[in-house]
N, C-alpha and C positions, 0 to 999 in steps of 0.2 A: 930296477928290481931284477934280481937274477931269477932264473927259472925255478931253482930250488926254493927261493923265498916265496915266489908266487904260488907254488904248489902247497907249501906249508900254510900260508895265509888262507888259501882257498879251503884246504882240508879243515883248518880250525874254524873257519866261518861256517862250513857245512855242518860240522859237529855241533856248534852252538845253535845254529838255526834249527836243525832236526831234533836235537835232544836225544839222548840214548834211551831206548826202551828195551828192557831185558826180557820182556814177554811179548808174544805175538800180538799184533794189533792191526786194525784196518787203517791204512793211510788215507790221505785226503781224497784219493781217487777210488777207495774201496778195496785196494789190494792188501792181502795179508803181508805184513812186513815185520821186521825185527831190527834191533840195533839202532843204527843211524840211518834208517830208511831203506834197508835191504829188502827189496821186493822178492818175497819167497815164491810167489806164484810164477813169475816169469824168469827169475834168475836162479832160484833155489839156493843150494849151498855146494861148495866144492868138496871133493873127496877129502882133502886135507882138513877142511872145517868139520866134516862129519867125524873124522878120526879124532880130532882134538876134543869135540864134544863127548864122544864115546869114552876117551881116556879120562876126561874130567869126571864123567858120571861113574865110571868104573872105580876110580880112586875114591870118590865120595862114598860109594857103597862099601868098599873095603874098610874105609875109615869108620863108617857107622857100625859095620858088623864086628870089627875088631874090638869094640867096646864090650862085647859079650865074651867072657872067658871061654865058654864052651865052643865058640866058632873056630878058634885057632887050633883046637884039638881034633877037629873032624877030618874024616877021609876026604880026599880031593873031590870025589864025585858028589859028596854031600855039599861041599862048599860051592861047587859049580851050580848045583841045583838051586841052592838058596840064592845065589847071585843072579840067576836067570829069572827069578820071580819079579 
């Protein structure tokens, strides 16, 4: 088995064994975790992961607010204030 095959099989096994959880939970040792067993207490998240989450949240907010016709006609400062809520 090549190293790439071994990595892929191991990755798949861990994902199946852990199961994905999209909300924070306490793992079997009592640590706050998310995803496929990411220990948030000791590892936290990378800056790139925080940026990705922020961009996703920002896009979700813009999508939700753009449903209101009045939002798109507002001055920039009003839009920023609403988005910061």
